[in-house]
DSSP file (Angstrom, degrees, kcal/mol; ACC not computed):
  #  RESIDUE AA STRUCTURE BP1 BP2  ACC     N-H-->O    O-->H-N    N-H-->O    O-->H-N    TCO  KAPPA ALPHA  PHI   PSI    X-CA   Y-CA   Z-CA
    1    1 A M     >        0   0    0      0, 0.0     4,-2.0     0, 0.0     5,-0.2   0.000 360.0 360.0 360.0 -47.9   25.6 -223.3  -44.3
    2    2 A N  H  >  +     0   0    0      1,-0.2     4,-2.5     2,-0.2     5,-0.2   0.862 360.0  53.7 -64.3 -35.4   25.1 -221.2  -41.2
    3    3 A R  H  > S+     0   0    0      2,-0.2     4,-2.6     1,-0.2    -1,-0.2   0.872 107.3  51.0 -67.4 -35.9   28.8 -220.4  -41.1
    4    4 A Q  H  > S+     0   0    0      2,-0.2     4,-2.4     1,-0.2    -2,-0.2   0.914 111.7  46.7 -67.2 -42.3   28.6 -219.1  -44.7
    5    5 A I  H  X S+     0   0    0     -4,-2.0     4,-2.4     2,-0.2    -2,-0.2   0.915 113.8  48.9 -64.5 -42.8   25.7 -216.8  -43.9
    6    6 A L  H  X S+     0   0    0     -4,-2.5     4,-2.7     2,-0.2    -2,-0.2   0.910 111.5  49.4 -62.8 -42.7   27.4 -215.6  -40.7
    7    7 A A  H  X S+     0   0    0     -4,-2.6     4,-2.4     2,-0.2    -2,-0.2   0.909 112.2  47.4 -63.9 -42.9   30.6 -214.9  -42.7
    8    8 A I  H  X S+     0   0    0     -4,-2.4     4,-2.3     2,-0.2    -2,-0.2   0.904 113.3  48.8 -65.3 -41.2   28.7 -213.0  -45.4
    9    9 A T  H  X S+     0   0    0     -4,-2.4     4,-2.4     2,-0.2    -2,-0.2   0.927 112.9  46.6 -64.3 -46.0   26.8 -211.0  -42.8
   10   10 A V  H  X S+     0   0    0     -4,-2.7     4,-2.3     1,-0.2    -2,-0.2   0.907 112.9  49.8 -64.1 -41.9   30.0 -210.1  -40.8
   11   11 A A  H  X S+     0   0    0     -4,-2.4     4,-2.2    -5,-0.2    -1,-0.2   0.904 111.1  49.1 -64.0 -41.7   31.8 -209.1  -44.0
   12   12 A T  H  X S+     0   0    0     -4,-2.3     4,-2.2     1,-0.2    -2,-0.2   0.911 112.3  47.9 -63.9 -42.7   29.0 -206.9  -45.1
   13   13 A M  H  X S+     0   0    0     -4,-2.4     4,-2.6     2,-0.2    -2,-0.2   0.885 110.1  52.7 -66.3 -37.7   28.8 -205.2  -41.7
   14   14 A A  H  X S+     0   0    0     -4,-2.3     4,-2.3     2,-0.2    -2,-0.2   0.921 110.1  47.5 -63.6 -43.8   32.6 -204.7  -41.7
   15   15 A V  H  X S+     0   0    0     -4,-2.2     4,-2.0     1,-0.2    -1,-0.2   0.910 112.7  49.8 -63.2 -41.6   32.5 -203.0  -45.1
   16   16 A A  H  X S+     0   0    0     -4,-2.2     4,-1.3     2,-0.2    -2,-0.2   0.906 111.6  47.9 -64.6 -41.4   29.6 -200.8  -44.0
   17   17 A I  H  < S+     0   0    0     -4,-2.6    -1,-0.2     1,-0.2    -2,-0.2   0.897 114.0  46.7 -66.8 -39.7   31.4 -199.8  -40.8
   18   18 A L  H  < S+     0   0    0     -4,-2.3     4,-0.4     1,-0.2    -1,-0.2   0.815 113.9  48.1 -72.0 -29.7   34.6 -199.0  -42.7
   19   19 A A  H  X S+     0   0    0     -4,-2.0     4,-2.1    -5,-0.2     5,-0.2   0.688  91.7  80.4 -84.3 -19.0   32.7 -197.0  -45.4
   20   20 A T  H  X S+     0   0    0     -4,-1.3     4,-1.8     1,-0.2    -1,-0.2   0.907  90.0  49.7 -59.4 -46.9   30.6 -194.9  -43.1
   21   21 A P  H  > S+     0   0    0      0, 0.0     4,-0.6     0, 0.0    -1,-0.2   0.876 110.9  51.8 -61.3 -33.8   33.3 -192.3  -42.2
   22   22 A V  H >4 S+     0   0    0     -4,-0.4     3,-0.8     1,-0.2     4,-0.3   0.917 111.3  46.2 -66.8 -42.4   34.0 -191.8  -45.9
   23   23 A L  H >< S+     0   0    0     -4,-2.1     3,-0.9     1,-0.2    -1,-0.2   0.780 103.6  64.7 -70.0 -26.2   30.4 -191.2  -46.7
   24   24 A A  H 3< S+     0   0    0     -4,-1.8    -1,-0.2     1,-0.2    -2,-0.2   0.678  84.4  74.5 -72.5 -17.1   30.1 -188.8  -43.7
   25   25 A L  T << S-     0   0    0     -3,-0.8    -1,-0.2    -4,-0.6    -2,-0.2   0.795  92.5-152.1 -67.3 -26.5   32.5 -186.3  -45.3
   26   26 A G    <   -     0   0    0     -3,-0.9    -1,-0.1    -4,-0.3     2,-0.1  -0.102  32.0 -32.6  82.8 177.5   29.8 -185.3  -47.8
   27   27 A P    >   -     0   0    0      0, 0.0     3,-0.6     0, 0.0     6,-0.0  -0.410  44.0-137.4 -74.6 146.4   30.0 -184.0  -51.3
   28   28 A G  T 3  S+     0   0    0      1,-0.3     3,-0.2    -2,-0.1     2,-0.2   0.694 103.4  55.5 -72.3 -18.8   32.9 -181.8  -52.3
   29   29 A N  T >>  +     0   0    0      1,-0.2     4,-1.9     2,-0.1     3,-0.8  -0.377  63.7 144.1-110.1  52.1   30.5 -179.5  -54.1
   30   30 A A  H <>  +     0   0    0     -3,-0.6     4,-2.3     1,-0.3     7,-0.2   0.845  69.7  57.4 -61.5 -34.8   28.1 -178.7  -51.2
   31   31 A A  H 34 S+     0   0    0     -3,-0.2    -1,-0.3     1,-0.2     6,-0.1   0.805 107.1  48.8 -68.3 -27.0   27.6 -175.2  -52.4
   32   32 A V  H <4 S+     0   0    0     -3,-0.8    -2,-0.2     1,-0.2    -1,-0.2   0.901 114.8  43.7 -75.7 -42.0   26.4 -176.4  -55.8
   33   33 A N  H  < S+     0   0    0     -4,-1.9    -2,-0.2     1,-0.3    -1,-0.2   0.799 125.2  32.5 -74.6 -28.8   24.0 -179.0  -54.3
   34   34 A N    ><  -     0   0    0     -4,-2.3     3,-1.8    -5,-0.2    -1,-0.3  -0.903  65.8-166.0-130.8 102.3   22.6 -176.5  -51.6
   35   35 A P  T 3  S+     0   0    0      0, 0.0    -1,-0.1     0, 0.0    -4,-0.1   0.624  85.6  66.0 -66.9 -10.6   22.5 -172.9  -52.7
   36   36 A N  T 3  S+     0   0    0     10,-0.1    11,-2.4     2,-0.0     2,-0.4   0.649  85.5  85.5 -83.0 -14.3   22.0 -171.8  -49.0
   37   37 A V  E <   -A   46   0A   0     -3,-1.8     2,-0.5    -7,-0.2     9,-0.2  -0.719  59.3-167.3 -91.7 135.2   25.5 -173.0  -48.0
   38   38 A S  E     -A   45   0A   0      7,-2.6     7,-3.4    -2,-0.4     2,-1.1  -0.984  12.9-158.4-122.2 122.7   28.5 -170.7  -48.4
   39   39 A L  E     -A   44   0A   0     -2,-0.5     5,-0.2     5,-0.2    -2,-0.0  -0.803  29.8-173.1 -96.7  92.3   32.0 -172.0  -48.1
   40   40 A L  E >   -A   43   0A   0      3,-1.3     3,-0.7    -2,-1.1    -2,-0.0  -0.415  36.3-118.1 -89.1 158.6   33.7 -168.6  -47.4
   41   41 A P  T 3  S+     0   0    0      0, 0.0    -1,-0.1     0, 0.0     3,-0.1   0.765 116.8  40.6 -66.8 -22.3   37.4 -167.9  -47.1
   42   42 A F  T 3  S-     0   0    0      1,-0.1    16,-2.5    15,-0.0     2,-0.3   0.420 131.3 -49.4-105.2   0.3   36.9 -166.8  -43.5
   43   43 A G  E <  S-AB  40  57A   0     -3,-0.7    -3,-1.3    14,-0.3     2,-0.4  -0.986  72.5 -53.2 165.1-157.0   34.4 -169.5  -42.4
   44   44 A V  E     -AB  39  56A   0     12,-1.8    12,-2.7    -2,-0.3     2,-0.3  -0.951  45.9-164.0-119.6 137.5   31.2 -171.3  -43.3
   45   45 A G  E     -AB  38  55A   0     -7,-3.4    -7,-2.6    -2,-0.4     2,-0.3  -0.843   9.7-167.7-122.8 158.7   27.9 -169.5  -44.0
   46   46 A L  E     -AB  37  54A   0      8,-2.8     8,-3.4    -2,-0.3     2,-0.6  -0.975   9.6-153.1-145.2 128.5   24.3 -170.4  -44.2
   47   47 A A  E     - B   0  53A   0    -11,-2.4     6,-0.2    -2,-0.3    -2,-0.0  -0.908  15.5-149.1-104.0 123.3   21.5 -168.3  -45.7
   48   48 A N    >   -     0   0    0      4,-2.1     3,-1.9    -2,-0.6    -2,-0.0  -0.453  28.7-108.7 -83.5 161.2   18.0 -169.0  -44.2
   49   49 A P  T 3  S+     0   0    0      0, 0.0    -1,-0.1     0, 0.0    -2,-0.0   0.747 119.6  62.4 -61.0 -22.3   14.8 -168.6  -46.2
   50   50 A N  T 3  S-     0   0    0      2,-0.2     3,-0.1     1,-0.0    -2,-0.0   0.263 118.7-111.9 -87.2  13.5   14.0 -165.5  -44.1
   51   51 A D  S <  S+     0   0    0     -3,-1.9     2,-0.6     1,-0.2    17,-0.4   0.613  73.0 136.9  67.5  16.4   17.2 -163.8  -45.5
   52   52 A I        -     0   0    0     15,-0.1    -4,-2.1    13,-0.0     2,-0.4  -0.855  45.4-146.9 -88.9 125.0   19.1 -163.9  -42.2
   53   53 A H  E     -BC  47  66A   0     13,-2.9    13,-2.2    -2,-0.6     2,-0.4  -0.771  10.1-160.1 -95.7 134.9   22.6 -165.0  -43.1
   54   54 A H  E     -BC  46  65A   0     -8,-3.4    -8,-2.8    -2,-0.4     2,-0.4  -0.907  10.6-179.6-113.6 141.9   24.6 -167.0  -40.5
   55   55 A A  E     -BC  45  64A   0      9,-2.7     9,-3.2    -2,-0.4     2,-0.6  -0.998  20.4-155.5-143.7 139.7   28.4 -167.3  -40.5
   56   56 A W  E     -BC  44  63A   0    -12,-2.7   -12,-1.8    -2,-0.4     2,-0.4  -0.973  23.9-147.4-112.0 118.1   30.9 -169.2  -38.3
   57   57 A I  E > > -BC  43  62A   0      5,-2.5     5,-1.0    -2,-0.6     3,-0.6  -0.743  12.9-123.6 -97.1 129.0   34.3 -167.4  -38.5
   58   58 A Y  T 3 5S+     0   0    0    -16,-2.5     2,-0.1    -2,-0.4    -1,-0.1  -0.298  84.1  12.7 -65.6 147.3   37.5 -169.5  -38.3
   59   59 A G  T 3 5S+     0   0    0      1,-0.1    -1,-0.2     2,-0.0   -16,-0.1   0.106 118.4  60.9  83.1 -22.7   40.1 -168.8  -35.7
   60   60 A I  T < 5S-     0   0    0     -3,-0.6    76,-0.2    -2,-0.1    -1,-0.1   0.303  96.2-125.7-121.3   8.6   38.2 -166.4  -33.4
   61   61 A D  T   5 +     0   0    0     -4,-0.4    74,-2.3     1,-0.2    75,-0.7   0.922  57.0 150.5  49.7  54.7   35.3 -168.6  -32.3
   62   62 A K  E   < -CD  57 134A   0     -5,-1.0    -5,-2.5    72,-0.2     2,-0.5  -0.962  37.2-159.3-124.1 135.3   32.7 -166.2  -33.5
   63   63 A Y  E     -CD  56 133A   0     70,-3.1    70,-2.9    -2,-0.4     2,-0.4  -0.959  20.7-169.4-110.4 128.8   29.1 -166.9  -34.7
   64   64 A V  E     -CD  55 132A   0     -9,-3.2    -9,-2.7    -2,-0.5     2,-0.4  -0.932  14.7-170.1-125.9 140.2   27.7 -164.0  -36.7
   65   65 A M  E     +CD  54 131A   0     66,-3.3    66,-2.7    -2,-0.4     2,-0.3  -0.988  14.4 172.1-123.5 140.3   24.2 -163.2  -38.1
   66   66 A Y  E     -CD  53 130A   0    -13,-2.2   -13,-2.9    -2,-0.4     2,-0.3  -0.996  12.1-175.3-146.7 153.1   23.5 -160.4  -40.5
   67   67 A K  E     - D   0 129A   0     62,-2.0    62,-3.8    -2,-0.3     2,-0.3  -0.994  30.8-114.0-146.6 139.2   20.6 -159.1  -42.6
   68   68 A Y  E >>  - D   0 128A   0    -17,-0.4     3,-1.8    -2,-0.3     4,-0.7  -0.559  20.5-131.0 -81.0 140.0   20.5 -156.4  -45.1
   69   69 A A  T 34 S+     0   0    0     58,-1.9    59,-0.1     1,-0.3    -1,-0.1   0.659 101.3  70.9 -67.1 -17.4   18.3 -153.3  -44.2
   70   70 A S  T 34 S+     0   0    0     57,-0.4    -1,-0.3     1,-0.2     3,-0.1   0.754  94.9  57.1 -69.4 -21.0   16.5 -153.3  -47.6
   71   71 A D  T <4 S-     0   0    0     -3,-1.8     2,-0.3     1,-0.3    -2,-0.2   0.926 124.5 -39.1 -77.3 -46.3   14.7 -156.5  -46.5
   72   72 A F     <  -     0   0    0     -4,-0.7     2,-0.4     2,-0.0    -1,-0.3  -0.969  58.3-100.8-168.9 171.8   13.1 -155.2  -43.3
   73   73 A Q        -     0   0    0     -2,-0.3     2,-0.6    -3,-0.1    -5,-0.0  -0.856  16.2-149.6-108.3 140.2   13.8 -153.0  -40.2
   74   74 A I    >   -     0   0    0     -2,-0.4     3,-1.3     1,-0.1    -2,-0.0  -0.943  11.1-160.4-106.3 112.9   14.7 -154.1  -36.7
   75   75 A N  T 3  S+     0   0    0     -2,-0.6    -1,-0.1     1,-0.3    -2,-0.0   0.809  85.0  47.4 -67.8 -31.9   13.3 -151.5  -34.4
   76   76 A N  T 3  S+     0   0    0      2,-0.1    -1,-0.3    18,-0.0     2,-0.2   0.190  81.7 126.3 -98.3  19.1   15.4 -152.3  -31.3
   77   77 A A    <   -     0   0    0     -3,-1.3     2,-0.5    17,-0.1    17,-0.3  -0.527  60.1-126.3 -76.8 142.4   18.8 -152.3  -33.2
   78   78 A Y  E     -e   94   0A   0     15,-2.1    17,-3.0    -2,-0.2     2,-0.7  -0.778  20.0-128.6 -89.1 127.2   21.5 -150.1  -31.9
   79   79 A A  E     -e   95   0A   0     -2,-0.5     2,-0.3    15,-0.2    17,-0.2  -0.677  23.5-147.4 -80.3 114.2   23.0 -147.7  -34.5
   80   80 A V        -     0   0    0     15,-2.3    17,-0.5    -2,-0.7    20,-0.1  -0.641  20.5-178.2 -84.2 134.4   26.8 -148.1  -34.5
   81   81 A T  S    S+     0   0    0     -2,-0.3     2,-0.3     1,-0.3    -1,-0.1   0.623  75.3  22.0-104.0 -19.1   28.9 -145.1  -35.3
   82   82 A D  S >  S-     0   0    0      1,-0.0     3,-2.0    21,-0.0    -1,-0.3  -0.994  74.8-124.6-146.9 144.6   32.3 -146.8  -35.0
   83   83 A I  G >  S+     0   0    0     -2,-0.3     3,-1.3     1,-0.3     4,-0.5   0.662 103.4  75.9 -68.5 -12.9   33.2 -150.5  -35.2
   84   84 A S  G 3  S+     0   0    0      1,-0.2     4,-0.4     2,-0.2     3,-0.4   0.730  86.8  63.9 -66.9 -19.0   34.9 -150.3  -31.8
   85   85 A E  G <> S+     0   0    0     -3,-2.0     4,-0.6     1,-0.2     3,-0.3   0.619  83.1  78.7 -77.6 -12.8   31.4 -150.4  -30.4
   86   86 A V  T X4 S+     0   0    0     -3,-1.3     3,-1.3     1,-0.2    -1,-0.2   0.911  87.7  54.1 -65.3 -43.1   30.7 -153.9  -31.7
   87   87 A A  G >4 S+     0   0    0     -4,-0.5     3,-0.5    -3,-0.4    -1,-0.2   0.794 105.1  55.5 -63.0 -28.4   32.6 -155.7  -29.0
   88   88 A E  G 34 S+     0   0    0     -4,-0.4    -1,-0.3    -3,-0.3    -2,-0.2   0.656 104.5  55.4 -77.4 -15.5   30.6 -154.0  -26.3
   89   89 A N  G X< S+     0   0    0     -3,-1.3     3,-1.1    -4,-0.6    43,-0.3  -0.379  70.8 168.4-119.6  52.8   27.3 -155.2  -27.8
   90   90 A E  T <   +     0   0    0     -3,-0.5    43,-0.2     1,-0.2     3,-0.1  -0.411  69.4  12.7 -67.0 141.7   27.6 -158.9  -28.0
   91   91 A N  T 3  S+     0   0    0     41,-2.8     2,-0.3     1,-0.2    -1,-0.2   0.766 104.1 109.5  63.8  29.8   24.3 -160.8  -28.7
   92   92 A K  S <  S-     0   0    0     -3,-1.1    40,-0.4    40,-0.2     2,-0.3  -0.978  75.4-107.9-130.2 146.8   22.4 -157.6  -29.7
   93   93 A W        -     0   0    0     -2,-0.3   -15,-2.1   -17,-0.1     2,-0.3  -0.595  39.2-169.4 -73.4 130.8   21.3 -156.5  -33.1
   94   94 A L  E     -eF  78 130A   0     36,-2.8    36,-2.6    -2,-0.3     2,-0.5  -0.902  16.1-136.3-119.4 148.4   23.4 -153.6  -34.4
   95   95 A F  E     -eF  79 129A   0    -17,-3.0   -15,-2.3    -2,-0.3     2,-0.5  -0.931  16.5-163.8-106.8 127.1   22.7 -151.4  -37.4
   96   96 A F  E     - F   0 128A   0     32,-3.5    32,-2.3    -2,-0.5   -15,-0.1  -0.938  10.5-144.2-107.6 124.5   25.7 -150.6  -39.7
   97   97 A S     >  -     0   0    0     -2,-0.5     4,-2.8   -17,-0.5     5,-0.2  -0.253  40.6 -92.7 -69.4 174.9   25.4 -147.7  -42.1
   98   98 A V  H  > S+     0   0    0     27,-0.3     4,-2.0     1,-0.2     5,-0.1   0.915 127.6  46.9 -58.3 -44.6   27.1 -148.2  -45.5
   99   99 A E  H  > S+     0   0    0      2,-0.2     4,-2.1     1,-0.2    -1,-0.2   0.913 114.2  46.1 -66.5 -43.3   30.4 -146.6  -44.3
  100  100 A V  H  > S+     0   0    0      2,-0.2     4,-2.7     1,-0.2    -2,-0.2   0.886 111.2  53.0 -67.9 -38.2   30.4 -148.5  -41.0
  101  101 A A  H  X S+     0   0    0     -4,-2.8     4,-2.6     2,-0.2    -1,-0.2   0.894 109.1  49.6 -62.9 -39.0   29.7 -151.8  -42.8
  102  102 A A  H  X S+     0   0    0     -4,-2.0     4,-2.2    -5,-0.2    -2,-0.2   0.891 110.4  50.5 -66.8 -38.6   32.6 -151.1  -45.1
  103  103 A Q  H  X S+     0   0    0     -4,-2.1     4,-2.8     2,-0.2     5,-0.2   0.929 111.3  48.9 -60.8 -45.1   34.8 -150.4  -42.1
  104  104 A W  H  X>S+     0   0    0     -4,-2.7     4,-3.1     1,-0.2     5,-0.6   0.920 111.1  48.9 -62.8 -44.6   33.7 -153.7  -40.5
  105  105 A M  I  X>S+     0   0    0     -4,-2.6     6,-1.6     1,-0.2     4,-1.2   0.890 113.9  47.5 -62.0 -38.5   34.4 -155.6  -43.7
  106  106 A S  I  X5S+     0   0    0     -4,-2.2     4,-0.6     4,-0.2    -2,-0.2   0.923 118.7  39.0 -68.2 -44.5   37.8 -154.1  -44.0
  107  107 A Y  I  <5S+     0   0    0     -4,-2.8    -2,-0.2    -5,-0.2    -3,-0.2   0.930 127.2  30.7 -72.9 -47.0   38.7 -154.7  -40.3
  108  108 A T  I  <5S+     0   0    0     -4,-3.1    -3,-0.2    -5,-0.2    -2,-0.1   0.915 131.3  28.5 -83.3 -45.2   37.2 -158.1  -39.8
  109  109 A L  I  <<S-     0   0    0     -4,-1.2    -3,-0.2    -5,-0.6    -2,-0.1   0.571  99.1-120.7 -98.2 -10.7   37.4 -159.8  -43.3
  110  110 A G     << +     0   0    0     -4,-0.6    -4,-0.2    -5,-0.5    -3,-0.1   0.647  57.4 151.5  80.7  14.1   40.5 -158.0  -44.6
  111  111 A V        -     0   0    0     -6,-1.6    -1,-0.3     1,-0.1    -2,-0.1  -0.635  56.8-103.5 -76.8 133.4   38.7 -156.5  -47.6
  112  112 A P     >  -     0   0    0      0, 0.0     4,-2.5     0, 0.0     3,-0.3  -0.326  29.9-122.6 -57.3 138.7   40.3 -153.2  -48.7
  113  113 A Y  H  > S+     0   0    0      1,-0.2     4,-2.9     2,-0.2     5,-0.2   0.884 108.4  51.7 -55.5 -46.6   38.1 -150.3  -47.5
  114  114 A P  H  > S+     0   0    0      0, 0.0     4,-2.2     0, 0.0    -1,-0.2   0.904 112.7  46.5 -60.0 -38.2   37.5 -148.8  -51.0
  115  115 A A  H  > S+     0   0    0     -3,-0.3     4,-2.4     2,-0.2    -2,-0.2   0.910 113.7  48.1 -68.2 -41.0   36.3 -152.1  -52.4
  116  116 A A  H  X S+     0   0    0     -4,-2.5     4,-2.6     2,-0.2     5,-0.2   0.907 112.2  49.4 -65.1 -41.4   34.1 -152.8  -49.4
  117  117 A L  H  X S+     0   0    0     -4,-2.9     4,-2.6    -5,-0.2     5,-0.2   0.914 111.6  48.6 -64.0 -43.4   32.6 -149.3  -49.7
  118  118 A T  H  X S+     0   0    0     -4,-2.2     4,-2.1    -5,-0.2     5,-0.2   0.914 112.2  49.5 -62.3 -43.3   31.9 -149.7  -53.4
  119  119 A Y  H  X S+     0   0    0     -4,-2.4     4,-2.6     2,-0.2     5,-0.4   0.933 113.1  45.6 -62.1 -46.9   30.3 -153.1  -52.8
  120  120 A M  H  X S+     0   0    0     -4,-2.6     4,-2.2     1,-0.2     7,-0.2   0.908 113.5  49.2 -65.5 -42.1   28.0 -151.8  -50.0
  121  121 A Q  H  < S+     0   0    0     -4,-2.6    -1,-0.2    -5,-0.2    -2,-0.2   0.877 117.2  41.8 -64.6 -36.8   27.0 -148.7  -52.0
  122  122 A A  H  < S+     0   0    0     -4,-2.1    -2,-0.2    -5,-0.2    -1,-0.2   0.879 130.1  22.4 -78.3 -38.4   26.2 -150.8  -55.0
  123  123 A N  H  < S+     0   0    0     -4,-2.6    -3,-0.2    -5,-0.2    -2,-0.2   0.771 134.2  22.1-104.6 -30.0   24.5 -153.8  -53.4
  124  124 A H    ><  +     0   0    0     -4,-2.2     3,-1.7    -5,-0.4    -1,-0.2  -0.488  58.9 160.2-140.4  66.1   23.1 -152.6  -50.0
  125  125 A P  T 3  S+     0   0    0      0, 0.0   -27,-0.3     0, 0.0    -1,-0.1   0.665  74.8  62.2 -67.4 -14.6   22.8 -148.8  -49.9
  126  126 A E  T 3  S-     0   0    0      1,-0.3     2,-0.2    -6,-0.1    -5,-0.1   0.607 107.7-124.3 -83.9 -11.2   20.4 -149.0  -46.9
  127  127 A G    <   -     0   0    0     -3,-1.7   -58,-1.9    -7,-0.2   -57,-0.4  -0.595  25.6 -91.9 100.0-165.9   23.0 -150.6  -44.7
  128  128 A M  E     -DF  68  96A   0    -32,-2.3   -32,-3.5   -60,-0.3     2,-0.3  -0.990  15.4-124.9-151.2 156.6   22.9 -153.9  -42.7
  129  129 A Y  E     -DF  67  95A   0    -62,-3.8   -62,-2.0    -2,-0.3     2,-0.4  -0.818  31.2-170.9-101.2 145.7   21.9 -155.4  -39.4
  130  130 A Y  E     +DF  66  94A   0    -36,-2.6   -36,-2.8    -2,-0.3     2,-0.3  -0.995  14.3 176.2-143.4 141.1   24.6 -157.4  -37.5
  131  131 A K  E     -D   65   0A   0    -66,-2.7   -66,-3.3    -2,-0.4     2,-0.4  -0.983   9.2-171.7-145.9 132.9   24.7 -159.6  -34.5
  132  132 A E  E     -D   64   0A   0    -40,-0.4   -41,-2.8   -43,-0.3     2,-0.4  -0.958   8.1-171.4-131.0 150.2   27.6 -161.6  -33.1
  133  133 A V  E     -D   63   0A   0    -70,-2.9   -70,-3.1    -2,-0.4     2,-0.5  -0.996  21.3-135.4-136.7 128.0   28.1 -164.2  -30.4
  134  134 A F  E     +D   62   0A   0     -2,-0.4   -72,-0.2   -72,-0.2   -73,-0.1  -0.736  23.9 175.8 -83.2 128.6   31.4 -165.5  -29.2
  135  135 A V        +     0   0    0    -74,-2.3   -73,-0.2    -2,-0.5    -1,-0.1   0.152  40.8 106.2-117.8  16.7   31.2 -169.3  -28.8
  136  136 A G              0   0    0    -75,-0.7   -75,-0.1   -76,-0.2    -2,-0.0   0.265 360.0 360.0 -89.4-151.9   34.7 -170.1  -27.9
  137  137 A K              0   0    0      0, 0.0    -1,-0.1     0, 0.0   -76,-0.0   0.346 360.0 360.0 -63.4 360.0   36.8 -171.2  -24.9
């Protein structure tokens, strides 16, 4: 009797141990179940309730935060005039005008400049705030 209970317990634990990695992968439709998660072509994104968007970009070990200027103003943000200034200002809030934001989208994400400019003018005419942190090697 005790051996049967022990055998059933060991078999149940073995099945649980073997099934755990499969269950840890999570749902394939995570974006449907959680509207704050974005599975982007360049990385993974997360939108917080305070409208700050977080993104982890593949291949360059970069963590990015951005917020659209229509939501609120960041008083100590540095106004960028050219995207070459972004690398010099790691871990600081930067302000991108519509044109600079379109340049950044074109350079970083590979979106054609006219499409990026049209998107920014239509959806975020006030510009955007941006902050990046390198988390790599």
